[in-house]
C-alpha positions as CSV (number, residue, x, y, z in Angstrom):
1,X,-11.6,16.9,-39.4
2,X,-9.6,18.6,-36.6
3,X,-12.5,18.3,-34.2
4,X,-13.0,14.6,-35.1
5,X,-9.3,14.0,-34.6
6,X,-9.3,15.7,-31.2
7,X,-12.4,13.7,-30.0
8,X,-11.1,10.3,-31.2
9,X,-7.6,11.1,-29.7
10,X,-9.2,12.0,-26.3
11,X,-11.2,8.7,-26.3
12,X,-8.1,6.8,-27.2
13,X,-6.2,8.3,-24.3
14,X,-9.0,7.4,-21.9
15,X,-9.1,3.8,-23.0
16,X,-5.2,3.6,-23.0
17,X,-5.2,5.0,-19.4
18,X,-7.3,2.1,-18.2
19,X,-5.3,-0.5,-20.1
20,X,-1.9,0.9,-19.0
21,X,-3.1,0.9,-15.4
22,X,-4.2,-2.7,-15.4
23,X,-1.0,-4.0,-17.1
24,X,1.3,-1.9,-14.9
25,X,2.9,-0.1,-17.9
26,X,5.6,2.5,-17.0
27,X,4.5,6.2,-17.0
28,X,6.6,7.0,-20.1
29,X,4.3,4.8,-22.3
30,X,1.3,7.0,-21.6
31,X,3.4,10.1,-22.0
32,X,4.8,8.9,-25.3
33,X,1.2,8.2,-26.6
34,X,0.1,11.7,-25.6
35,X,3.1,13.2,-27.4
36,X,2.5,11.2,-30.6
37,X,-1.2,12.2,-30.7
38,X,-0.4,15.9,-30.1
39,X,2.3,15.6,-32.8
40,X,-0.3,14.2,-35.2
41,X,-2.8,17.1,-34.8
42,X,-1.0,19.5,-37.1
43,X,-0.6,17.0,-40.0
44,X,-4.3,16.2,-39.5
45,X,-5.3,19.8,-39.9
46,X,-3.1,20.3,-42.9
47,X,-4.5,17.2,-44.5
48,X,-8.0,18.4,-43.9
49,X,-7.2,21.8,-45.5
50,X,-5.5,20.4,-48.6
51,X,-7.5,17.2,-49.3
52,X,-11.2,16.3,-49.6
53,X,-12.9,13.0,-49.2
54,X,-15.0,12.1,-52.3
55,X,-16.9,9.0,-53.5
56,X,-13.9,8.2,-55.6
57,X,-11.5,8.5,-52.7
58,X,-9.3,11.2,-51.3
59,X,-8.4,13.9,-53.7
60,X,-6.6,17.3,-53.6
61,X,-9.1,20.1,-53.3
62,X,-7.6,21.7,-56.5
63,X,-8.4,18.6,-58.5
64,X,-12.1,18.8,-57.8
65,X,-14.2,20.7,-60.4
66,X,-16.2,23.6,-59.1
67,X,-19.8,22.7,-58.4
68,X,-19.1,19.0,-57.7
69,X,-17.6,19.4,-54.2
70,X,-19.0,17.0,-51.7
71,X,-17.9,18.9,-48.7
72,X,-21.5,19.0,-47.3
73,X,-21.7,15.2,-47.6
74,X,-18.3,14.7,-46.0
75,X,-19.2,17.1,-43.2
76,X,-22.3,15.1,-42.6
77,X,-20.3,11.9,-42.3
78,X,-17.8,13.6,-40.0
79,X,-20.7,15.0,-37.9
80,X,-22.0,11.4,-37.6
81,X,-18.6,10.2,-36.6
82,X,-18.2,12.9,-34.0
83,X,-21.7,12.3,-32.5
84,X,-21.0,8.5,-32.2
85,X,-17.7,9.1,-30.6
86,X,-19.2,11.6,-28.1
87,X,-21.9,9.1,-27.2
88,X,-19.2,6.5,-26.6
89,X,-17.2,9.1,-24.5
90,X,-20.3,9.9,-22.4
91,X,-21.0,6.2,-21.8
92,X,-17.3,5.7,-20.8
93,X,-17.5,8.7,-18.3
94,X,-20.7,7.3,-16.8
95,X,-19.0,3.9,-16.4
96,X,-15.8,5.4,-15.0
97,X,-17.7,7.6,-12.5
98,X,-20.6,5.4,-11.4
99,X,-20.0,1.7,-12.2
100,X,-16.3,1.1,-12.2
101,X,-14.8,-0.2,-9.0
102,X,-12.1,2.2,-7.6
103,X,-8.5,1.1,-8.6
104,X,-6.5,-0.5,-5.8
105,X,-3.2,0.1,-7.5
106,X,-2.2,1.8,-4.4
107,X,-0.5,0.8,-1.1
108,X,0.3,3.3,4.6
109,X,-0.8,6.8,4.8
110,X,1.7,8.2,2.3
111,X,2.6,11.8,1.7
112,X,5.0,13.8,-0.4
113,X,6.0,17.4,0.1
114,X,4.4,19.9,-2.2
115,X,6.1,22.9,-3.6
116,X,4.9,25.1,-0.7
117,X,5.8,22.5,1.9
118,X,2.3,21.1,2.2
119,X,1.7,17.4,2.4
120,X,-0.3,15.7,-0.2
121,X,-1.2,12.0,-0.9
122,X,0.5,10.5,-3.8
123,X,-1.6,8.6,-6.4
124,X,-0.8,5.0,-5.3
125,X,-0.8,5.9,-1.7
126,X,-4.2,7.7,-1.6
127,X,-6.0,4.4,-2.0
128,X,-3.6,2.5,0.1
129,X,-4.5,4.8,3.0
130,X,-8.2,4.3,2.3
131,X,-7.9,0.6,2.1
132,X,-5.7,0.2,5.2
133,X,-8.0,2.4,7.3
134,X,-10.9,0.3,6.0
135,X,-9.0,-2.9,6.9
136,X,-10.6,-3.1,10.3
137,X,-10.9,-6.5,11.9
138,X,-14.4,-7.9,12.2
139,X,-15.6,-8.5,15.8
140,X,-15.1,-12.1,16.8
141,X,-18.4,-12.2,18.7
142,X,-20.4,-12.2,15.5
143,X,-17.8,-13.7,13.2
144,X,-16.1,-17.1,13.8
145,X,-15.6,-17.1,17.6
146,X,-12.2,-15.4,17.6
147,X,-11.5,-12.6,19.9
148,X,-10.3,-9.3,18.5
149,X,-7.8,-6.6,19.6
150,X,-6.4,-3.3,18.4
151,X,-2.9,-2.1,19.4
152,X,-3.0,1.7,19.7
153,X,0.3,3.5,19.1
154,X,2.2,3.7,22.4
155,X,2.7,7.3,23.7
156,X,6.3,8.6,23.5
157,X,7.2,9.9,27.0
158,X,10.9,10.4,26.2
159,X,12.3,13.8,26.4
160,X,13.4,13.6,22.8
161,X,10.5,13.9,20.3
162,X,12.7,12.1,17.7
163,X,12.2,8.9,19.7
164,X,8.6,8.9,18.4
165,X,9.6,6.3,15.8
166,X,10.8,4.0,18.7
167,X,7.5,4.1,20.6
168,X,5.6,3.6,17.3
169,X,7.9,0.7,16.4
170,X,7.4,-1.0,19.7
171,X,3.6,-0.8,19.2
172,X,3.9,-2.2,15.7
173,X,6.2,-5.1,16.8
174,X,3.7,-6.0,19.5
175,X,0.9,-5.9,16.9
176,X,2.9,-8.3,14.7
177,X,3.6,-10.7,17.5
178,X,-0.1,-10.8,18.5
179,X,-1.1,-11.3,14.9
180,X,0.7,-14.7,15.0
181,X,-1.9,-16.0,17.5
182,X,-4.3,-18.1,15.4
183,X,-7.4,-17.4,17.6
184,X,-6.9,-13.7,17.8
185,X,-8.0,-11.0,15.3
186,X,-5.7,-8.0,15.3
187,X,-6.6,-4.7,13.6
188,X,-4.2,-3.6,10.8
189,X,-1.5,-1.1,11.7
190,X,-3.0,1.9,9.9
191,X,-6.5,1.1,11.2
192,X,-5.3,1.6,14.8
193,X,-2.5,4.1,14.1
194,X,-5.0,6.6,12.7
195,X,-6.0,7.2,16.3
196,X,-2.5,8.4,17.3
197,X,-2.9,11.4,19.5
198,X,-6.7,11.0,19.5
199,X,-8.2,11.5,23.0
200,X,-11.6,10.1,22.3
201,X,-13.0,7.3,24.5
202,X,-11.5,3.8,24.2
203,X,-15.0,2.4,23.7
204,X,-15.6,4.7,20.8
205,X,-12.3,3.7,19.2
206,X,-13.0,0.0,19.7
207,X,-16.5,0.5,18.1
208,X,-15.0,2.2,15.1
209,X,-12.4,-0.5,14.7
210,X,-14.9,-3.3,15.5
211,X,-12.7,-4.9,18.1
212,X,-13.5,-6.2,21.6
213,X,-10.2,-5.2,23.3
214,X,-7.7,-2.5,23.1
215,X,-4.0,-2.5,24.1
216,X,-2.5,0.9,24.9
217,X,0.6,2.1,26.7
218,X,3.6,4.4,26.8
219,X,7.4,4.2,26.2
220,X,10.0,6.2,28.0
221,X,13.6,5.8,26.7
222,X,16.6,7.4,28.5
223,X,20.0,6.3,27.4
224,X,20.0,2.5,27.7
225,X,17.1,2.4,30.2
226,X,13.6,1.6,29.0
227,X,10.3,1.9,30.7
228,X,7.3,0.4,28.9
229,X,3.8,0.5,30.4
230,X,1.0,-1.5,28.8
231,X,-2.6,-2.1,29.7
232,X,-5.3,-4.3,28.1
233,X,-8.8,-2.9,28.2
234,X,-12.1,-4.6,27.5
235,X,-14.0,-2.3,25.2
236,X,-17.5,-3.1,26.3
237,X,-17.1,-1.9,29.9
238,X,-13.7,-0.1,29.9
239,X,-12.3,-2.5,32.6
240,X,-8.6,-3.2,32.7
241,X,-8.1,-6.9,32.2
242,X,-4.3,-6.6,32.7
243,X,-1.6,-3.9,33.1
244,X,2.1,-4.0,33.8
245,X,5.1,-1.7,33.8
246,X,8.5,-2.9,32.7
247,X,11.7,-1.2,33.8
248,X,14.5,-2.8,31.9
249,X,17.7,-2.2,29.9
250,X,17.2,-1.5,26.2
251,X,18.8,-4.8,25.3
252,X,15.8,-6.5,26.9
253,X,13.3,-4.9,24.6
254,X,12.5,-8.2,22.8
255,X,11.9,-10.0,26.1
256,X,9.5,-7.2,27.1
257,X,7.6,-7.6,23.9
258,X,7.3,-11.4,24.4
259,X,6.2,-10.9,28.0
260,X,3.5,-8.4,27.0
261,X,2.2,-10.6,24.2
262,X,2.1,-13.7,26.5
263,X,0.4,-11.8,29.3
264,X,-2.3,-10.6,26.9
265,X,-2.8,-14.1,25.5
266,X,-3.1,-15.4,29.1
267,X,-5.6,-12.7,30.0
268,X,-7.8,-13.3,27.0
269,X,-7.6,-17.1,27.5
270,X,-8.9,-16.7,31.0
271,X,-11.6,-14.2,30.0
272,X,-12.9,-16.5,27.2
273,X,-12.6,-19.6,29.3
274,X,-10.6,-21.4,26.6
275,X,-9.3,-24.8,27.4
276,X,-6.1,-24.4,25.4
277,X,-3.9,-21.4,25.9
278,X,-3.4,-18.9,23.1
279,X,0.2,-19.1,22.0
280,X,2.0,-16.0,20.6
281,X,5.1,-16.4,18.5
282,X,8.4,-15.1,19.8
283,X,9.8,-11.8,18.5
284,X,12.6,-12.1,15.9
285,X,15.4,-10.7,17.9
286,X,18.7,-9.1,17.2
287,X,21.5,-9.0,19.7
288,X,22.4,-5.6,18.5
289,X,20.0,-2.9,19.9
290,X,21.5,-0.2,17.7
291,X,20.6,-2.4,14.7
292,X,17.1,-2.8,16.0
293,X,16.6,1.0,16.5
294,X,17.9,1.6,12.9
295,X,15.4,-1.1,11.7
296,X,12.5,0.6,13.5
297,X,13.4,4.0,12.1
298,X,14.0,2.7,8.6
299,X,10.7,0.8,8.5
300,X,8.8,3.9,9.8
301,X,10.4,6.0,7.0
302,X,9.6,3.5,4.3
303,X,6.0,3.4,5.5
304,X,5.7,7.1,5.0
305,X,6.2,6.6,1.2
306,X,7.6,9.4,-1.0
307,X,11.1,9.4,-2.5
308,X,12.8,11.3,0.3
309,X,11.3,9.3,3.1
310,X,12.0,5.9,1.4
311,X,15.6,6.9,0.4
312,X,16.2,7.9,4.1
313,X,14.6,4.7,5.2
314,X,16.8,2.6,3.0
315,X,19.9,4.3,4.5
316,X,18.7,3.4,8.0
317,X,17.9,-0.2,7.0
318,X,21.4,-0.5,5.3
319,X,22.9,0.7,8.6
320,X,20.8,-2.0,10.5
321,X,22.1,-4.7,8.2
322,X,25.7,-3.5,8.7
323,X,25.3,-3.5,12.5
324,X,23.7,-7.0,12.4
325,X,24.0,-8.9,9.1
326,X,22.0,-11.8,10.6
327,X,18.9,-9.8,11.3
328,X,16.5,-11.2,8.7
329,X,13.6,-8.7,9.1
330,X,16.0,-5.7,8.4
331,X,17.1,-7.4,5.2
332,X,13.6,-8.1,4.0
333,X,12.4,-4.6,4.8
334,X,15.5,-3.2,3.0
335,X,14.5,-5.2,-0.1
336,X,11.0,-3.7,0.0
337,X,12.5,-0.2,0.4
338,X,14.9,-0.7,-2.6
339,X,12.1,-2.0,-4.8
340,X,9.8,0.9,-4.0
341,X,12.6,3.2,-5.4
342,X,12.2,1.6,-8.9
343,X,11.4,3.7,-11.9
344,X,8.0,2.1,-12.4
345,X,4.3,2.9,-12.1
346,X,3.3,3.3,-8.5
347,X,6.9,3.4,-7.2
348,X,9.0,6.4,-6.1
349,X,12.5,6.4,-7.5
350,X,14.6,6.1,-10.6
351,X,16.4,2.8,-10.2
352,X,16.3,0.6,-13.2
353,X,14.8,-2.9,-12.9
354,X,18.2,-4.4,-13.3
355,X,19.5,-2.4,-10.3
356,X,16.4,-3.3,-8.2
357,X,16.7,-7.0,-9.0
358,X,20.4,-7.0,-8.1
359,X,20.2,-5.0,-4.9
360,X,16.8,-6.2,-3.6
361,X,17.5,-9.8,-4.8
362,X,20.8,-9.8,-2.8
363,X,18.9,-8.9,0.4
364,X,16.1,-11.4,-0.2
365,X,18.7,-14.2,-0.8
366,X,20.5,-13.3,2.4
367,X,17.3,-13.2,4.4
368,X,16.2,-16.6,3.1
369,X,19.4,-18.1,4.5
370,X,18.5,-16.8,7.9
371,X,14.8,-17.5,7.9
372,X,12.9,-18.7,4.8
373,X,9.4,-18.2,6.0
374,X,8.3,-14.9,7.5
375,X,5.8,-12.3,6.4
376,X,8.2,-9.5,5.4
377,X,10.2,-11.9,3.3
378,X,7.2,-13.0,1.3
379,X,6.1,-9.3,1.0
380,X,9.6,-8.4,-0.4
381,X,9.2,-11.2,-3.0
382,X,5.8,-9.9,-3.8
383,X,6.7,-6.3,-4.5
384,X,9.8,-7.4,-6.5
385,X,7.5,-9.6,-8.6
386,X,5.3,-6.6,-9.3
387,X,8.0,-4.4,-10.7
388,X,9.1,-7.3,-12.9
389,X,5.5,-7.6,-14.3
390,X,4.9,-11.1,-12.9
391,X,1.3,-10.8,-11.6
392,X,1.0,-14.5,-10.7
393,X,4.0,-14.5,-8.4
394,X,2.8,-11.1,-7.1
395,X,-0.4,-12.7,-6.0
396,X,1.2,-15.9,-4.7
397,X,3.7,-14.1,-2.6
398,X,1.2,-11.6,-1.2
399,X,-1.1,-14.5,-0.1
400,X,1.9,-16.2,1.5
401,X,2.6,-13.1,3.5
402,X,-1.1,-12.9,4.6
403,X,-1.1,-16.6,5.6
404,X,1.5,-15.7,8.2
405,X,0.2,-12.2,9.1
406,X,-3.5,-11.8,8.1
407,X,-3.5,-8.1,8.9
408,X,-0.4,-7.2,6.9
409,X,-1.6,-3.9,5.3
410,X,0.8,-3.9,2.4
411,X,0.1,-7.5,1.5
412,X,-3.6,-6.9,1.7
413,X,-3.4,-4.1,-0.9
414,X,-0.9,-5.9,-3.1
415,X,-3.2,-9.0,-3.2
416,X,-6.0,-6.8,-4.6
417,X,-3.6,-5.2,-7.1
418,X,-2.4,-8.7,-8.3
419,X,-5.9,-9.9,-8.8
420,X,-6.7,-6.8,-10.9
421,X,-3.5,-7.4,-12.9
422,X,-4.6,-10.9,-13.7
423,X,-8.0,-9.7,-14.8
424,X,-9.8,-11.4,-11.9
425,X,-12.1,-8.5,-11.3
426,X,-14.7,-10.3,-9.3
427,X,-12.1,-11.8,-6.9
428,X,-10.5,-8.4,-6.6
429,X,-13.8,-6.8,-5.7
430,X,-14.4,-9.6,-3.2
431,X,-10.9,-9.1,-1.7
432,X,-11.6,-5.3,-1.3
433,X,-15.0,-6.1,0.3
434,X,-13.2,-8.4,2.8
435,X,-11.1,-5.4,3.9
436,X,-14.2,-3.3,4.5
C-alpha cells in the first residue's frame, strides 16, 4: 500500500508540474501539493497496517477470521496497480525526454550568484539565453531580399572599466534604431553580444549570425567629451563600406547615433542599388545626459536578471525618471523591471501583484502620455499581463512590440510563452522555429 501510494504520488507530481508550468501557477502551489502528499504518506501506511481490503469492502484486520484473509488477492491487485502506474510513468518520462518540445517559459543571458560566488543560470533565464542566442537573423540574400546586419558591442576605451555599460548601451541603442528600418534585418542583441571580447574573424562571426554586414566600433568617454568610432564591414570580403569617428560633447550622443544609423542606411542603399533610400527612425532623446546614462545602466542591470541586478537596475531607472520625467523609454523600462520583481513563477522578487500593478501601472500610464506606441511600452504591457495571468493580452502586446522591433529578444520569448499559455502548441513550436 505504501509503495502504491508513493508511485501514484510521484506520477501526480509530474503531471502537476507540467500543468502548473503551462498555466503559470505560483511556486507555492506546487510546494503545497508536495507537502500535502508527504503529509498523507504516514496515514496511508497506518491505514494499510490496520485495515484490509476484502470482497465485502474495507475491514479492520482484527475483524477478519483466521484462514479467510485475502491478503494475497489484495497484494495481487496492488501489484497490478503498481505495474500499470509504472508503465504510465515510463511512458511519461519517454515523452518528457524525447518528444516534448522544450519549455520556453524563460526570457538575456541571466545569472544569479551561487553560494560560493559562482554564476549560474536561473530556470527561466536558461532558455531565454538559448532562445536569444538562437534568434539570429536570416540572411537576406536567400530570404526576402532584405539586407542584414549585426551590431557588435562597441569596445570600451575609457579609463574607467565601469563605463562598460555605456559602450554596451550605445551599441544597443544603435541596434534599436537600425531595427526600425523596414528593409533591414538586424540580429537580436544577445545574438551579437555573445561575441563581446571575441577576437575571431569578422567573416566567421557574420557566418555564425547569418548576416551580410557587421557594424563594430569603440567608445571613449572622458568627462563630458565623447569619441565614438564606427565602421561598417561587408562580411563576404571584409571590405569597409563606411567608417567615421565622432568627437563630440556627451550631450550630442543622440545626434551621433542618428548620424551613424543614417550613414549606414546610405551606404547599404548605395551598395544594393536601391532606388529609394532606407530610412532609420530617430533616437528617442532626453535633454538630460545624466538621465540617459542612468537609463543605460539600469537597462543593462535589468537585462542581467536575478534579484540583486534587477533591484539595482530599478533604482537606476527611478533615478533616470527623476532626472527627466519626460523620458518615456526610461519609464517603460522601469515598469518592466518592477514587474520582474513580482512574487510569481519566472520572476525574481517578492512584490505582490497589487504592488506591481500600482507601481508598474503608474509608469506605463505616464509613458503612454509621452508616447503611446514604442516597443518598450508594449513590452511593459506584455510582461504586466503575464503576471496578471492574462495570456491573450500577453500575446497581443508581445506581438505589438515585435511589430515595431522585430528583433526584440524579450518580446520574441514572451510571444512563445504566451502561445504556450493559450494551449497553441503548434504555433508556439513554429514561433520557436522562426527564432532558430
